[in-house]
HTML snippet that shows the backbone in 3Dmol.js (N, CA, C, O; Angstrom):
<script src="https://3Dmol.org/build/3Dmol-min.js"></script>
<div id="view" style="width:600px;height:400px;position:relative"></div>
<script>
const pdb = `
ATOM      1  N   MET A   1    -216.774 217.445 109.663  1.00  0.00           N
ATOM      2  CA  MET A   1    -216.341 216.876 109.153  1.00  0.00           C
ATOM      3  C   MET A   1    -214.859 217.315 108.176  1.00  0.00           C
ATOM      4  O   MET A   1    -214.712 218.270 107.413  1.00  0.00           O
ATOM      5  N   SER A   2    -214.207 216.579 108.425  1.00  0.00           N
ATOM      6  CA  SER A   2    -212.366 217.108 108.058  1.00  0.00           C
ATOM      7  C   SER A   2    -212.442 216.976 106.178  1.00  0.00           C
ATOM      8  O   SER A   2    -213.132 216.188 105.531  1.00  0.00           O
ATOM      9  N   ARG A   3    -211.505 218.010 105.666  1.00  0.00           N
ATOM     10  CA  ARG A   3    -211.710 217.770 104.290  1.00  0.00           C
ATOM     11  C   ARG A   3    -211.261 216.590 103.634  1.00  0.00           C
ATOM     12  O   ARG A   3    -211.873 216.119 102.675  1.00  0.00           O
ATOM     13  N   ALA A   4    -210.009 215.985 104.198  1.00  0.00           N
ATOM     14  CA  ALA A   4    -209.758 214.640 103.443  1.00  0.00           C
ATOM     15  C   ALA A   4    -211.178 213.721 103.890  1.00  0.00           C
ATOM     16  O   ALA A   4    -211.739 212.998 103.067  1.00  0.00           O
ATOM     17  N   ALA A   5    -211.462 213.807 104.733  1.00  0.00           N
ATOM     18  CA  ALA A   5    -212.919 212.974 105.325  1.00  0.00           C
ATOM     19  C   ALA A   5    -214.061 213.076 104.180  1.00  0.00           C
ATOM     20  O   ALA A   5    -214.692 212.073 103.847  1.00  0.00           O
ATOM     21  N   GLY A   6    -214.260 214.181 103.672  1.00  0.00           N
ATOM     22  CA  GLY A   6    -215.092 214.826 102.562  1.00  0.00           C
ATOM     23  C   GLY A   6    -214.371 214.246 101.546  1.00  0.00           C
ATOM     24  O   GLY A   6    -214.966 213.434 100.837  1.00  0.00           O
ATOM     25  N   ARG A   7    -213.285 214.474 101.339  1.00  0.00           N
ATOM     26  CA  ARG A   7    -213.173 213.403  99.910  1.00  0.00           C
ATOM     27  C   ARG A   7    -212.809 212.505  99.543  1.00  0.00           C
ATOM     28  O   ARG A   7    -212.618 212.101  98.396  1.00  0.00           O
ATOM     29  N   ALA A   8    -212.587 211.837 101.029  1.00  0.00           N
ATOM     30  CA  ALA A   8    -212.754 210.452 100.565  1.00  0.00           C
ATOM     31  C   ALA A   8    -214.119 209.922 100.642  1.00  0.00           C
ATOM     32  O   ALA A   8    -214.443 208.906 100.027  1.00  0.00           O
ATOM     33  N   GLU A   9    -215.038 210.676 101.486  1.00  0.00           N
ATOM     34  CA  GLU A   9    -216.753 210.098 100.770  1.00  0.00           C
ATOM     35  C   GLU A   9    -216.691 210.230  99.294  1.00  0.00           C
ATOM     36  O   GLU A   9    -217.291 209.424  98.583  1.00  0.00           O
ATOM     37  N   SER A  10    -215.916 211.320  98.741  1.00  0.00           N
ATOM     38  CA  SER A  10    -216.660 211.878  97.893  1.00  0.00           C
ATOM     39  C   SER A  10    -216.027 211.062  96.222  1.00  0.00           C
ATOM     40  O   SER A  10    -216.598 211.078  95.131  1.00  0.00           O
ATOM     41  N   GLN A  11    -214.732 210.439  96.580  1.00  0.00           N
ATOM     42  CA  GLN A  11    -214.431 209.790  96.292  1.00  0.00           C
ATOM     43  C   GLN A  11    -214.671 207.753  96.317  1.00  0.00           C
ATOM     44  O   GLN A  11    -214.307 206.794  95.636  1.00  0.00           O
ATOM     45  N   LEU A  12    -215.250 207.932  97.187  1.00  0.00           N
ATOM     46  CA  LEU A  12    -216.104 207.048  97.296  1.00  0.00           C
ATOM     47  C   LEU A  12    -216.898 206.726  96.038  1.00  0.00           C
ATOM     48  O   LEU A  12    -216.674 206.260  94.920  1.00  0.00           O
ATOM     49  N   ILE A  13    -218.076 207.258  96.836  1.00  0.00           N
ATOM     50  CA  ILE A  13    -219.046 208.021  95.589  1.00  0.00           C
ATOM     51  C   ILE A  13    -218.972 207.639  94.380  1.00  0.00           C
ATOM     52  O   ILE A  13    -219.521 206.590  94.044  1.00  0.00           O
ATOM     53  N   VAL A  14    -218.251 208.443  93.446  1.00  0.00           N
ATOM     54  CA  VAL A  14    -217.791 207.827  92.411  1.00  0.00           C
ATOM     55  C   VAL A  14    -217.286 206.681  92.258  1.00  0.00           C
ATOM     56  O   VAL A  14    -218.024 205.785  91.846  1.00  0.00           O
ATOM     57  N   GLY A  15    -216.005 206.424  92.524  1.00  0.00           N
ATOM     58  CA  GLY A  15    -215.368 205.081  92.558  1.00  0.00           C
ATOM     59  C   GLY A  15    -215.932 203.935  92.663  1.00  0.00           C
ATOM     60  O   GLY A  15    -215.637 202.883  92.095  1.00  0.00           O
ATOM     61  N   TRP A  16    -216.934 204.204  93.566  1.00  0.00           N
ATOM     62  CA  TRP A  16    -217.740 203.143  93.791  1.00  0.00           C
ATOM     63  C   TRP A  16    -218.983 203.089  92.871  1.00  0.00           C
ATOM     64  O   TRP A  16    -219.015 202.010  92.279  1.00  0.00           O
ATOM     65  N   ASP A  17    -220.119 203.986  92.529  1.00  0.00           N
ATOM     66  CA  ASP A  17    -220.578 203.661  91.693  1.00  0.00           C
ATOM     67  C   ASP A  17    -222.081 203.606  92.143  1.00  0.00           C
ATOM     68  O   ASP A  17    -223.130 203.309  91.572  1.00  0.00           O
ATOM     69  N   ALA A  18    -221.683 204.091  93.641  1.00  0.00           N
ATOM     70  CA  ALA A  18    -223.001 203.860  94.760  1.00  0.00           C
ATOM     71  C   ALA A  18    -224.567 204.114  94.325  1.00  0.00           C
ATOM     72  O   ALA A  18    -224.906 204.825  93.379  1.00  0.00           O
ATOM     73  N   GLU A  19    -225.303 203.519  95.047  1.00  0.00           N
ATOM     74  CA  GLU A  19    -226.823 204.061  94.762  1.00  0.00           C
ATOM     75  C   GLU A  19    -226.592 205.221  95.974  1.00  0.00           C
ATOM     76  O   GLU A  19    -225.629 205.205  96.740  1.00  0.00           O
ATOM     77  N   PRO A  20    -227.636 206.195  95.990  1.00  0.00           N
ATOM     78  CA  PRO A  20    -227.611 206.549  97.225  1.00  0.00           C
ATOM     79  C   PRO A  20    -228.343 206.088  98.793  1.00  0.00           C
ATOM     80  O   PRO A  20    -228.416 206.660  99.880  1.00  0.00           O
ATOM     81  N   SER A  21    -228.783 204.862  98.311  1.00  0.00           N
ATOM     82  CA  SER A  21    -228.958 204.190  99.673  1.00  0.00           C
ATOM     83  C   SER A  21    -227.497 203.693 100.259  1.00  0.00           C
ATOM     84  O   SER A  21    -227.321 203.557 101.470  1.00  0.00           O
ATOM     85  N   ASP A  22    -226.529 203.451  99.341  1.00  0.00           N
ATOM     86  CA  ASP A  22    -225.414 203.269  99.856  1.00  0.00           C
ATOM     87  C   ASP A  22    -224.508 204.484 100.065  1.00  0.00           C
ATOM     88  O   ASP A  22    -223.412 204.247 100.572  1.00  0.00           O
ATOM     89  N   VAL A  23    -224.743 205.495  99.814  1.00  0.00           N
ATOM     90  CA  VAL A  23    -224.247 206.619 100.191  1.00  0.00           C
ATOM     91  C   VAL A  23    -224.394 206.892 101.848  1.00  0.00           C
ATOM     92  O   VAL A  23    -223.475 207.133 102.632  1.00  0.00           O
ATOM     93  N   ALA A  24    -225.766 206.786 102.125  1.00  0.00           N
ATOM     94  CA  ALA A  24    -226.455 207.464 103.018  1.00  0.00           C
ATOM     95  C   ALA A  24    -225.851 206.669 104.668  1.00  0.00           C
ATOM     96  O   ALA A  24    -225.662 207.074 105.816  1.00  0.00           O
ATOM     97  N   ARG A  25    -225.703 205.216 103.850  1.00  0.00           N
ATOM     98  CA  ARG A  25    -224.961 204.330 105.366  1.00  0.00           C
ATOM     99  C   ARG A  25    -223.710 204.204 106.247  1.00  0.00           C
ATOM    100  O   ARG A  25    -223.389 203.575 107.255  1.00  0.00           O
ATOM    101  N   HIS A  26    -222.765 205.694 104.832  1.00  0.00           N
ATOM    102  CA  HIS A  26    -221.709 206.293 105.294  1.00  0.00           C
ATOM    103  C   HIS A  26    -221.364 207.752 105.357  1.00  0.00           C
ATOM    104  O   HIS A  26    -220.202 208.141 105.241  1.00  0.00           O
ATOM    105  N   VAL A  27    -222.130 208.355 105.496  1.00  0.00           N
ATOM    106  CA  VAL A  27    -222.154 210.145 105.548  1.00  0.00           C
ATOM    107  C   VAL A  27    -221.704 210.273 106.431  1.00  0.00           C
ATOM    108  O   VAL A  27    -221.990 209.294 107.121  1.00  0.00           O
ATOM    109  N   HIS A  28    -221.019 211.012 107.018  1.00  0.00           N
ATOM    110  CA  HIS A  28    -220.488 211.374 108.404  1.00  0.00           C
ATOM    111  C   HIS A  28    -222.017 212.566 108.802  1.00  0.00           C
ATOM    112  O   HIS A  28    -222.346 213.511 108.084  1.00  0.00           O
ATOM    113  N   PRO A  29    -222.602 212.218 109.890  1.00  0.00           N
ATOM    114  CA  PRO A  29    -223.678 213.015 110.899  1.00  0.00           C
ATOM    115  C   PRO A  29    -222.948 214.550 110.296  1.00  0.00           C
ATOM    116  O   PRO A  29    -222.026 214.722 109.498  1.00  0.00           O
ATOM    117  N   HIS A  30    -223.734 215.453 110.995  1.00  0.00           N
ATOM    118  CA  HIS A  30    -223.720 216.907 110.776  1.00  0.00           C
ATOM    119  C   HIS A  30    -224.488 217.241 111.540  1.00  0.00           C
ATOM    120  O   HIS A  30    -225.698 217.072 111.386  1.00  0.00           O
ATOM    121  N   PRO A  31    -223.737 218.023 112.962  1.00  0.00           N
ATOM    122  CA  PRO A  31    -222.641 218.964 112.962  1.00  0.00           C
ATOM    123  C   PRO A  31    -221.339 217.922 113.219  1.00  0.00           C
ATOM    124  O   PRO A  31    -221.517 216.742 113.523  1.00  0.00           O
ATOM    125  N   ALA A  32    -219.972 218.542 113.050  1.00  0.00           N
ATOM    126  CA  ALA A  32    -219.233 217.146 113.436  1.00  0.00           C
ATOM    127  C   ALA A  32    -218.833 218.050 114.674  1.00  0.00           C
ATOM    128  O   ALA A  32    -219.086 219.224 114.944  1.00  0.00           O
ATOM    129  N   LEU A  33    -218.009 216.920 115.415  1.00  0.00           N
ATOM    130  CA  LEU A  33    -218.108 217.142 117.146  1.00  0.00           C
ATOM    131  C   LEU A  33    -217.185 218.893 117.284  1.00  0.00           C
ATOM    132  O   LEU A  33    -217.552 219.647 118.185  1.00  0.00           O
ATOM    133  N   SER A  34    -216.221 219.270 116.470  1.00  0.00           N
ATOM    134  CA  SER A  34    -215.588 220.084 116.848  1.00  0.00           C
ATOM    135  C   SER A  34    -216.219 221.332 116.307  1.00  0.00           C
ATOM    136  O   SER A  34    -215.744 222.453 116.486  1.00  0.00           O
ATOM    137  N   GLU A  35    -217.312 221.078 115.638  1.00  0.00           N
ATOM    138  CA  GLU A  35    -218.464 222.663 115.282  1.00  0.00           C
ATOM    139  C   GLU A  35    -219.372 222.453 116.306  1.00  0.00           C
ATOM    140  O   GLU A  35    -220.076 223.449 116.139  1.00  0.00           O
ATOM    141  N   ALA A  36    -219.943 221.765 117.411  1.00  0.00           N
ATOM    142  CA  ALA A  36    -220.505 221.297 118.217  1.00  0.00           C
ATOM    143  C   ALA A  36    -220.269 222.420 119.465  1.00  0.00           C
ATOM    144  O   ALA A  36    -220.934 223.241 120.096  1.00  0.00           O
ATOM    145  N   VAL A  37    -218.613 221.811 119.389  1.00  0.00           N
ATOM    146  CA  VAL A  37    -218.349 222.178 120.925  1.00  0.00           C
ATOM    147  C   VAL A  37    -218.142 223.754 120.655  1.00  0.00           C
ATOM    148  O   VAL A  37    -218.570 224.662 121.366  1.00  0.00           O
ATOM    149  N   GLY A  38    -217.323 223.888 119.364  1.00  0.00           N
ATOM    150  CA  GLY A  38    -217.150 225.669 119.092  1.00  0.00           C
ATOM    151  C   GLY A  38    -218.564 226.166 119.111  1.00  0.00           C
ATOM    152  O   GLY A  38    -218.617 227.366 119.380  1.00  0.00           O
ATOM    153  N   GLU A  39    -219.597 225.657 118.927  1.00  0.00           N
ATOM    154  CA  GLU A  39    -220.923 226.357 119.150  1.00  0.00           C
ATOM    155  C   GLU A  39    -221.274 226.667 120.341  1.00  0.00           C
ATOM    156  O   GLU A  39    -221.811 227.741 120.612  1.00  0.00           O
ATOM    157  N   VAL A  40    -220.892 225.361 121.559  1.00  0.00           N
ATOM    158  CA  VAL A  40    -220.649 225.816 122.644  1.00  0.00           C
ATOM    159  C   VAL A  40    -220.344 226.698 123.829  1.00  0.00           C
ATOM    160  O   VAL A  40    -220.807 227.054 124.912  1.00  0.00           O
ATOM    161  N   PHE A  41    -219.219 226.868 122.957  1.00  0.00           N
ATOM    162  CA  PHE A  41    -218.280 228.409 123.528  1.00  0.00           C
ATOM    163  C   PHE A  41    -218.791 229.555 123.286  1.00  0.00           C
ATOM    164  O   PHE A  41    -218.599 230.450 124.109  1.00  0.00           O
ATOM    165  N   LEU A  42    -219.526 229.801 122.162  1.00  0.00           N
ATOM    166  CA  LEU A  42    -219.474 230.559 120.899  1.00  0.00           C
ATOM    167  C   LEU A  42    -220.514 231.247 121.807  1.00  0.00           C
ATOM    168  O   LEU A  42    -220.460 232.419 122.181  1.00  0.00           O
ATOM    169  N   THR A  43    -221.696 230.130 122.177  1.00  0.00           N
ATOM    170  CA  THR A  43    -223.003 230.384 123.104  1.00  0.00           C
ATOM    171  C   THR A  43    -222.854 230.782 124.865  1.00  0.00           C
ATOM    172  O   THR A  43    -223.543 231.479 125.609  1.00  0.00           O
ATOM    173  N   LEU A  44    -221.696 230.021 125.060  1.00  0.00           N
ATOM    174  CA  LEU A  44    -221.227 230.380 126.388  1.00  0.00           C
ATOM    175  C   LEU A  44    -220.634 232.108 126.923  1.00  0.00           C
ATOM    176  O   LEU A  44    -220.808 232.751 127.958  1.00  0.00           O
ATOM    177  N   ALA A  45    -219.830 232.415 125.533  1.00  0.00           N
ATOM    178  CA  ALA A  45    -219.685 234.026 125.122  1.00  0.00           C
ATOM    179  C   ALA A  45    -220.483 234.578 124.743  1.00  0.00           C
ATOM    180  O   ALA A  45    -220.023 235.447 124.002  1.00  0.00           O
ATOM    181  N   GLY A  46    -221.983 234.642 124.817  1.00  0.00           N
ATOM    182  CA  GLY A  46    -222.634 234.978 124.508  1.00  0.00           C
ATOM    183  C   GLY A  46    -222.979 235.383 122.888  1.00  0.00           C
ATOM    184  O   GLY A  46    -223.847 236.184 122.542  1.00  0.00           O
ATOM    185  N   ARG A  47    -222.028 234.583 121.945  1.00  0.00           N
ATOM    186  CA  ARG A  47    -222.133 235.071 121.012  1.00  0.00           C
ATOM    187  C   ARG A  47    -222.375 233.666 119.801  1.00  0.00           C
ATOM    188  O   ARG A  47    -221.627 233.516 118.835  1.00  0.00           O
ATOM    189  N   GLY A  48    -223.399 232.866 120.071  1.00  0.00           N
ATOM    190  CA  GLY A  48    -223.721 231.575 119.617  1.00  0.00           C
ATOM    191  C   GLY A  48    -224.548 232.308 118.221  1.00  0.00           C
ATOM    192  O   GLY A  48    -225.171 233.357 118.053  1.00  0.00           O
ATOM    193  N   LEU A  49    -224.238 231.340 117.505  1.00  0.00           N
ATOM    194  CA  LEU A  49    -224.738 231.309 115.639  1.00  0.00           C
ATOM    195  C   LEU A  49    -226.024 231.420 115.720  1.00  0.00           C
ATOM    196  O   LEU A  49    -226.608 232.086 114.865  1.00  0.00           O
ATOM    197  N   HIS A  50    -226.633 230.887 116.608  1.00  0.00           N
ATOM    198  CA  HIS A  50    -227.639 230.075 116.446  1.00  0.00           C
ATOM    199  C   HIS A  50    -229.007 231.118 117.575  1.00  0.00           C
ATOM    200  O   HIS A  50    -230.211 230.901 117.435  1.00  0.00           O
ATOM    201  N   GLN A  51    -228.596 231.912 118.340  1.00  0.00           N
ATOM    202  CA  GLN A  51    -229.182 232.581 118.939  1.00  0.00           C
ATOM    203  C   GLN A  51    -230.221 234.057 118.893  1.00  0.00           C
ATOM    204  O   GLN A  51    -229.672 235.049 118.413  1.00  0.00           O
ATOM    205  N   ARG A  52    -231.763 234.225 119.401  1.00  0.00           N
ATOM    206  CA  ARG A  52    -231.861 235.307 118.689  1.00  0.00           C
ATOM    207  C   ARG A  52    -231.559 236.388 119.347  1.00  0.00           C
ATOM    208  O   ARG A  52    -231.610 237.484 118.791  1.00  0.00           O
TER     209      ARG A  52
END
`;
const viewer = $3Dmol.createViewer("view");
viewer.addModel(pdb, "pdb");
viewer.setStyle({}, {cartoon: {color: "spectrum"}});
viewer.zoomTo();
viewer.render();
</script>
């Protein structure tokens, strides 16, 4: 998630006086697409973060 998206979600939570169930419907999943793609290329290069 980008910093801007993270700030927007934080402002939504505070400004909206949101309940946890409200926030859960709007939070972006992790990992972001860019993180997933980056992990694939690290793995292909033999340097994956989650390899044994």
